[in-house]
C-alpha positions as CSV (number, residue, x, y, z in Angstrom):
1,M,0.0,0.0,0.0
2,K,1.4,3.4,-1.0
3,T,1.9,5.9,1.7
4,Y,0.9,9.6,1.3
5,S,2.2,12.6,3.1
6,L,0.1,15.3,4.7
7,I,1.0,17.6,1.8
8,D,-0.5,15.0,-0.6
9,H,-3.8,15.0,1.3
10,L,-3.9,18.8,1.4
11,K,-3.2,19.0,-2.3
12,V,-6.5,17.0,-2.9
13,I,-8.6,18.6,-0.2
14,I,-7.8,22.4,-0.5
15,P,-7.9,22.9,-4.3
16,S,-10.9,20.6,-4.6
17,L,-12.9,22.5,-1.9
18,V,-12.0,25.9,-3.5
19,G,-13.1,24.5,-6.9
20,V,-16.4,23.2,-5.4
21,F,-17.0,26.5,-3.6
22,L,-16.3,28.6,-6.8
23,F,-18.3,26.4,-9.3
24,M,-21.0,24.6,-7.3
25,L,-21.8,26.3,-4.0
26,P,-25.1,28.3,-4.4
27,I,-25.1,31.6,-2.5
28,N,-27.9,33.9,-1.8
29,T,-27.7,37.5,-3.2
30,E,-30.1,40.3,-3.7
31,D,-30.8,39.0,-7.2
32,G,-31.4,35.4,-6.0
33,M,-29.3,32.3,-6.0
34,T,-26.0,32.3,-7.8
35,I,-22.4,30.8,-7.6
36,P,-19.1,32.6,-6.8
37,I,-17.8,32.3,-10.4
38,A,-21.0,34.1,-11.6
39,L,-20.5,36.8,-9.0
40,L,-17.0,37.4,-10.2
41,A,-18.2,37.4,-13.8
42,N,-20.9,40.0,-12.9
43,W,-18.3,42.1,-11.2
44,V,-16.1,42.2,-14.3
45,Q,-19.1,42.9,-16.5
46,G,-20.0,45.9,-14.3
47,L,-16.4,47.1,-14.3
48,L,-15.8,46.8,-18.0
49,A,-19.4,47.4,-19.1
50,D,-18.5,50.2,-21.6
51,Q,-15.5,48.5,-23.1
52,L,-16.7,44.8,-23.4
53,S,-18.4,45.1,-26.8
54,A,-15.1,46.6,-28.3
55,I,-13.0,44.0,-26.5
56,M,-15.1,41.1,-27.9
57,M,-15.0,42.6,-31.4
58,V,-11.2,42.9,-31.2
59,I,-10.9,39.3,-29.9
60,I,-13.1,38.0,-32.8
61,V,-11.2,40.0,-35.4
62,I,-7.7,39.0,-34.1
63,T,-8.9,35.3,-34.1
64,A,-9.9,35.6,-37.8
65,V,-6.7,37.4,-38.8
66,M,-4.5,34.8,-37.0
67,T,-6.5,31.9,-38.5
68,L,-6.1,33.4,-42.0
69,I,-2.4,33.8,-41.5
70,A,-2.1,30.2,-40.3
71,K,-4.1,29.0,-43.3
72,V,-2.0,30.9,-45.8
73,A,1.4,30.1,-44.2
74,G,0.5,26.4,-43.6
75,K,0.7,24.2,-40.6
76,K,4.4,25.2,-39.9
77,A,3.2,28.8,-39.1
78,F,2.9,28.2,-35.3
79,A,5.0,25.0,-35.1
80,G,7.0,26.5,-32.2
81,T,3.9,26.8,-30.0
82,P,1.6,23.8,-30.3
83,F,-1.1,25.5,-28.3
84,F,-1.4,28.4,-30.9
85,Q,-1.0,25.9,-33.8
86,G,-4.0,24.0,-32.5
87,L,-6.0,27.2,-31.9
88,F,-5.4,28.9,-35.2
89,Y,-4.7,26.2,-37.8
90,T,-8.2,24.9,-38.5
91,S,-10.2,23.5,-41.4
92,H,-11.6,25.6,-44.4
93,F,-15.0,25.5,-42.7
94,W,-13.9,27.0,-39.4
95,T,-11.6,29.5,-41.2
96,A,-14.7,30.7,-43.1
97,T,-16.8,30.8,-39.9
98,R,-14.2,32.9,-38.1
99,T,-13.9,35.3,-41.0
100,I,-17.7,35.7,-41.3
101,A,-17.8,36.2,-37.5
102,A,-15.2,39.0,-37.7
103,V,-17.2,40.8,-40.5
104,F,-20.4,40.5,-38.4
105,A,-18.6,41.8,-35.3
106,V,-17.3,44.9,-37.1
107,M,-20.7,45.5,-38.7
108,V,-22.5,45.2,-35.4
109,Y,-20.0,47.3,-33.4
110,F,-19.9,50.2,-35.9
111,Q,-23.6,49.7,-37.0
112,L,-22.7,49.2,-40.6
113,G,-25.0,47.6,-43.2
114,P,-28.6,46.5,-42.7
115,V,-30.3,47.0,-39.3
116,A,-31.1,43.3,-39.4
117,V,-27.4,42.6,-38.6
118,Y,-26.9,45.1,-35.8
119,G,-30.5,45.5,-34.4
120,E,-31.0,45.2,-30.6
121,N,-32.7,41.8,-31.0
122,T,-30.0,40.3,-33.3
123,G,-26.4,41.4,-33.4
124,G,-26.9,44.0,-30.6
125,M,-28.1,41.2,-28.3
126,L,-25.1,39.1,-29.1
127,L,-22.3,41.7,-29.0
128,D,-23.7,43.9,-26.3
129,S,-25.1,41.3,-24.0
130,L,-24.4,37.6,-24.5
131,L,-20.8,38.0,-25.5
132,H,-20.2,40.2,-22.4
133,V,-21.4,37.3,-20.3
134,L,-19.2,34.8,-22.1
135,F,-16.2,37.0,-21.8
136,A,-16.6,37.3,-18.0
137,V,-17.6,33.7,-17.4
138,F,-14.8,32.3,-19.6
139,L,-12.3,34.6,-17.8
140,F,-12.9,33.0,-14.4
141,A,-14.2,29.6,-15.4
142,G,-11.1,29.1,-17.6
143,L,-8.7,30.3,-15.0
144,F,-10.1,28.2,-12.2
145,L,-11.2,25.1,-14.2
146,P,-8.0,23.3,-13.3
147,L,-9.2,23.3,-9.6
148,L,-12.0,20.9,-10.6
149,M,-9.9,18.9,-13.1
150,N,-6.4,18.5,-11.9
151,F,-6.5,17.8,-8.1
152,G,-8.4,14.6,-7.9
153,L,-12.1,15.7,-7.6
154,L,-13.1,14.1,-10.9
155,E,-11.2,10.8,-9.9
156,L,-13.0,10.7,-6.6
157,F,-16.5,11.5,-7.9
158,G,-15.9,9.3,-10.9
159,T,-15.4,6.3,-8.7
160,L,-18.3,7.1,-6.4
161,M,-20.8,7.7,-9.2
162,T,-19.8,4.9,-11.6
163,K,-22.5,2.6,-10.2
164,V,-25.2,5.3,-11.0
165,M,-24.0,6.8,-14.3
166,R,-23.0,3.5,-16.1
167,P,-26.3,1.6,-15.8
168,L,-28.6,4.7,-16.2
169,F,-26.8,6.8,-18.8
170,R,-24.1,4.5,-20.2
171,L,-21.5,7.1,-19.0
172,P,-18.4,7.2,-16.8
173,G,-18.9,8.3,-13.2
174,R,-16.8,11.5,-13.6
175,S,-19.5,12.9,-16.0
176,S,-21.6,13.6,-12.8
177,V,-19.2,16.5,-12.0
178,D,-19.9,18.0,-15.5
179,A,-23.7,17.7,-14.8
180,L,-23.4,19.2,-11.3
181,A,-21.3,22.2,-12.5
182,S,-23.8,22.9,-15.3
183,W,-26.8,22.6,-13.0
184,V,-25.5,24.9,-10.3
185,G,-23.3,27.1,-12.4
186,D,-23.9,27.3,-16.1
187,G,-24.4,25.1,-19.2
188,T,-21.3,26.7,-20.7
189,I,-19.1,25.5,-17.8
190,G,-20.4,21.9,-18.4
191,V,-19.5,22.1,-22.1
192,L,-16.0,23.4,-21.3
193,L,-15.4,20.7,-18.8
194,T,-16.6,18.0,-21.2
195,S,-14.5,19.3,-24.1
196,K,-11.4,19.4,-21.9
197,Q,-12.0,15.9,-20.6
198,Y,-12.5,14.6,-24.1
199,E,-9.3,16.2,-25.3
200,D,-7.4,14.7,-22.4
201,G,-8.6,11.2,-23.4
202,H,-11.0,10.6,-20.5
203,Y,-14.2,10.3,-22.6
204,T,-14.9,8.5,-25.9
205,K,-16.5,10.3,-28.8
206,R,-19.9,8.9,-27.9
207,E,-19.5,9.8,-24.2
208,A,-18.4,13.3,-24.9
209,A,-21.3,13.9,-27.4
210,V,-23.8,12.5,-24.9
211,I,-22.5,14.5,-21.9
212,G,-22.2,17.7,-24.0
213,T,-25.7,17.5,-25.4
214,T,-27.6,15.9,-22.5
215,F,-25.9,17.1,-19.3
216,S,-25.0,20.8,-20.1
217,I,-28.1,21.6,-18.1
218,V,-29.5,25.2,-17.9
219,S,-28.4,26.7,-14.6
220,I,-30.7,27.4,-11.7
221,T,-29.9,31.1,-12.2
222,F,-31.0,31.3,-15.8
223,S,-34.1,29.2,-15.2
224,L,-35.1,31.9,-12.7
225,V,-34.5,34.6,-15.3
226,V,-36.8,32.7,-17.8
227,L,-39.5,32.2,-15.2
228,T,-39.4,35.9,-14.1
229,E,-39.8,37.0,-17.8
230,M,-42.9,34.7,-17.8
231,D,-44.2,36.3,-14.6
232,L,-44.2,32.9,-12.9
233,A,-41.2,33.3,-10.5
234,Y,-43.5,32.3,-7.5
235,M,-43.7,28.8,-9.1
236,F,-39.9,28.2,-9.2
237,V,-39.9,25.0,-7.1
238,P,-42.6,23.1,-9.1
239,F,-41.1,24.5,-12.3
240,Y,-37.6,23.2,-11.6
241,L,-38.9,19.8,-10.5
242,T,-40.8,19.6,-13.8
243,V,-37.6,20.5,-15.7
244,A,-35.6,17.9,-13.7
245,I,-38.2,15.1,-14.3
246,A,-38.4,15.9,-18.1
247,G,-34.6,16.2,-18.4
248,F,-34.0,13.0,-16.5
249,I,-36.3,11.0,-18.8
250,A,-34.6,12.6,-21.9
251,A,-31.2,11.7,-20.4
252,L,-32.3,8.0,-20.1
253,I,-33.6,7.9,-23.7
254,M,-31.2,10.1,-25.8
255,P,-28.0,8.0,-25.3
256,R,-29.8,4.9,-26.5
257,I,-31.1,6.3,-29.8
258,P,-29.4,7.8,-32.9
259,P,-27.5,10.1,-33.5
260,L,-25.9,9.7,-30.1
261,S,-26.0,5.9,-30.0
262,R,-24.1,5.7,-33.3
263,K,-21.1,7.8,-32.2
264,A,-17.9,5.7,-32.1
265,D,-16.7,4.5,-28.7
266,T,-13.2,5.5,-29.6
267,F,-10.9,8.2,-28.0
268,V,-9.6,11.4,-29.4
269,S,-6.2,9.8,-30.0
270,E,-5.0,6.2,-30.3
271,T,-2.8,6.6,-27.2
272,S,-5.8,7.3,-25.0
273,D,-7.3,4.3,-23.2
274,G,-9.8,6.0,-21.0
275,I,-10.3,5.2,-17.4
276,D,-10.3,1.8,-15.8
277,E,-13.4,1.8,-13.5
278,A,-12.8,-1.6,-11.9
279,I,-12.2,-1.5,-8.1
280,P,-9.2,-3.6,-7.1
281,S,-9.4,-6.0,-4.1
282,G,-8.6,-4.4,-0.7
283,Y,-10.5,-1.2,-1.6
284,N,-14.0,0.0,-1.3
285,V,-15.6,2.6,-3.6
286,F,-14.5,5.6,-1.4
287,T,-11.0,4.5,-0.5
288,F,-10.1,3.6,-4.1
289,G,-11.7,6.9,-5.4
290,Y,-9.6,8.8,-2.8
291,K,-6.4,6.9,-3.7
292,Q,-7.0,7.9,-7.4
293,A,-7.5,11.5,-6.3
294,L,-4.2,11.5,-4.4
295,D,-2.3,10.0,-7.3
296,R,-3.8,12.7,-9.7
297,A,-3.0,15.6,-7.3
298,K,0.6,14.4,-6.8
299,K,1.2,15.2,-10.5
300,E,0.6,18.9,-9.9
301,T,3.8,20.5,-8.8
302,S,4.0,23.9,-10.3
303,V,1.9,27.1,-9.7
304,Y,3.2,28.5,-13.0
305,K,1.8,25.4,-14.8
306,F,-1.6,26.0,-13.1
307,F,-1.8,29.6,-14.3
308,K,-0.4,28.8,-17.7
309,E,-3.1,26.1,-18.2
310,G,-5.8,28.5,-16.9
311,G,-4.6,31.2,-19.3
312,Q,-4.7,28.8,-22.2
313,N,-8.2,27.7,-21.2
314,I,-9.3,31.4,-21.4
315,L,-7.8,32.0,-24.8
316,D,-9.2,28.7,-26.1
317,M,-12.7,29.7,-25.0
318,W,-12.5,33.3,-26.1
319,M,-11.0,32.6,-29.5
320,G,-12.5,29.2,-30.1
321,V,-16.0,29.9,-29.0
322,A,-16.9,33.6,-29.4
323,P,-16.6,33.6,-33.3
324,V,-18.9,30.5,-33.5
325,V,-21.5,32.2,-31.3
326,M,-21.2,35.4,-33.3
327,A,-21.5,33.7,-36.7
328,F,-24.2,31.0,-36.1
329,G,-26.0,32.9,-33.4
330,L,-26.5,36.0,-35.5
331,I,-27.7,34.0,-38.6
332,A,-30.2,32.1,-36.4
333,L,-31.4,35.3,-34.7
334,I,-31.9,37.1,-38.0
335,I,-34.0,34.2,-39.3
336,A,-36.1,34.2,-36.0
337,E,-36.6,38.0,-36.0
338,Y,-37.2,38.8,-39.7
339,T,-38.7,35.7,-41.2
340,P,-41.8,33.5,-40.4
341,V,-39.6,30.3,-40.7
342,F,-40.0,29.4,-37.0
343,Q,-43.8,30.0,-37.2
344,W,-44.0,27.7,-40.1
345,L,-41.9,25.1,-38.3
346,G,-44.2,25.3,-35.3
347,T,-47.4,24.7,-37.3
348,P,-47.3,20.9,-37.1
349,F,-47.4,21.1,-33.3
350,I,-50.8,23.0,-33.2
351,P,-53.0,19.8,-33.5
352,F,-50.9,18.1,-30.8
353,L,-51.1,21.1,-28.4
354,E,-54.9,21.3,-29.0
355,L,-55.3,17.5,-28.4
356,M,-53.4,18.0,-25.1
357,Q,-55.8,20.9,-24.2
358,V,-53.1,23.6,-24.1
359,P,-54.8,27.1,-24.2
360,Y,-53.6,29.4,-27.0
361,A,-52.2,26.5,-29.0
362,K,-51.4,28.5,-32.1
363,E,-49.4,31.2,-30.2
364,A,-47.6,28.5,-28.2
365,S,-46.6,26.6,-31.3
366,E,-44.7,29.6,-32.6
367,T,-42.3,29.4,-29.6
368,I,-41.6,25.6,-29.7
369,L,-38.7,25.6,-32.2
370,I,-37.5,29.2,-32.0
371,G,-35.5,28.2,-28.9
372,F,-33.0,26.6,-31.3
373,A,-31.8,30.1,-32.1
374,D,-31.6,31.4,-28.5
375,M,-33.0,30.0,-25.3
376,F,-34.5,33.3,-24.2
377,L,-36.6,33.8,-27.4
378,P,-39.5,31.5,-26.4
379,A,-39.8,33.5,-23.1
380,I,-39.7,36.8,-24.9
381,I,-42.4,35.7,-27.4
382,G,-44.5,33.7,-25.0
383,S,-44.6,36.2,-22.2
384,S,-47.6,38.0,-23.7
385,I,-49.8,34.8,-23.7
386,E,-52.5,35.2,-21.1
387,A,-52.8,31.6,-19.8
388,D,-50.4,30.8,-16.9
389,I,-50.4,27.1,-17.8
390,T,-49.2,27.9,-21.4
391,R,-46.5,30.2,-20.3
392,F,-45.4,27.6,-17.8
393,I,-45.2,24.9,-20.6
394,I,-43.2,27.3,-22.9
395,A,-40.7,28.2,-20.1
396,A,-40.1,24.6,-19.0
397,L,-39.7,23.4,-22.7
398,S,-37.3,26.2,-23.5
399,V,-35.1,25.1,-20.5
400,T,-35.2,21.3,-21.3
401,Q,-34.4,21.7,-25.0
402,L,-30.7,22.6,-24.1
403,I,-29.4,23.1,-27.7
404,Y,-29.3,26.8,-28.4
405,M,-27.2,28.1,-31.2
406,S,-26.5,31.4,-29.4
407,E,-24.9,29.5,-26.5
408,V,-24.6,25.8,-25.8
409,G,-25.1,24.8,-29.5
410,G,-22.5,27.4,-30.6
411,L,-20.1,26.3,-27.8
412,L,-20.4,22.6,-28.8
413,L,-19.6,23.4,-32.5
414,G,-16.7,25.6,-31.4
415,S,-15.4,22.9,-28.9
416,K,-13.7,19.6,-29.7
417,V,-16.8,17.6,-28.8
418,P,-17.6,15.5,-31.8
419,V,-21.1,16.7,-32.8
420,S,-22.1,18.3,-36.2
421,F,-24.6,21.0,-36.9
422,K,-27.0,18.3,-38.3
423,D,-26.6,16.3,-35.1
424,L,-27.6,19.3,-33.0
425,I,-30.7,19.9,-35.1
426,I,-31.8,16.2,-34.7
427,I,-31.0,16.2,-30.9
428,F,-32.9,19.5,-30.4
429,L,-36.0,18.0,-32.2
430,L,-35.8,14.7,-30.3
431,R,-35.5,16.5,-26.9
432,T,-38.5,18.6,-27.9
433,I,-40.6,15.5,-28.9
434,I,-39.6,13.6,-25.7
435,T,-40.0,16.4,-23.1
436,L,-43.0,18.3,-24.4
437,P,-45.7,15.7,-23.5
438,I,-44.1,15.1,-20.1
439,I,-44.1,18.9,-19.3
440,I,-47.8,19.3,-20.5
441,V,-49.0,16.4,-18.3
442,I,-47.2,17.8,-15.2
443,A,-48.5,21.3,-16.1
444,H,-52.1,20.0,-16.1
445,I,-51.5,18.4,-12.7
446,L,-50.2,21.7,-11.3
447,F,-52.7,24.1,-12.8
């Protein structure tokens, strides 16, 4: 039996407790429940409120310029720094995406071209609101993410939760940490954790795709924002229970059907062999999990390495994700705002809503698929509907759909998680079909 020093134990306990405090501990504020990372992010947003639109525009433009330089110069351009090589040397598709995002960002910031591009409900909402949030959340989430990942917390939770996650969701136990961070913190944090775990060879392609699209749960904080917009904040507890039940059932079904079930159970590189989840003799679940945590934490020996990794996380998120959100998010918002496409797409749901006795079925149908563009759009459009039960159903559905191009969807496409745009459309539709009847039944019980 290996012996460990007091320092080894402290290296597990202190960073892990700080990580749990920052990412997972709900604290009460004047604006309701939140987590310390979100508080820090809000503080930075307040501090840089007047500069953040310009900062994000510059980040997106620099990303496009560096990507074009790497494309023209070839793979050797950043050979001396593998991190920048991986960040800027991308495929033709992502080079084009980043270039389009830079053009959009400049147009929105300087209010050039048609108002459809820079209007307050399209480009203005992205550059002057959502990207402010992403800048601030990524700054602190990226910097402190190693606290959750590098000091044994995932190893400990992974061992403890294997008996739950494997049979129910066909996933490794450590994915429970991703889900918890999303639930209490933010869906974006869950995607970032999942992407990093996949890149490090801890998840297979199938596992990363399932976790990224099924467990990047909308945070408690944002759920409250949606419910407040619907004038139903007093129903928060039954609302969140409804979302949890519908989300749990979707999480049982989604990994077992295409497209997620068809993803390869192979790792990002041939050298990865994943995690052995078997418990050796002489250990129980906790003691073996804790031993794994101690072995992982022992590898962390440098404060400089910790901050270097945190800094790389931040750049990876800012430059990898912001252009995708800007490009795909803006196109989706323009379609939602200026065309009847989402109204047409909602039409087939009218007979079903009428059959399920949902008041204002036609108005409700217009909100069902518009959430694919942005999670807040159903709440904005549905808030004028007079029936409480209908607003409740719209709010709960918008939170359980999970795949929004302006946030989680854009993040997934910008991350290393192996899902395509087509996958995201199918997953969004399947989640809608699975969760809508469950939500309607519970709503009828409540109202």
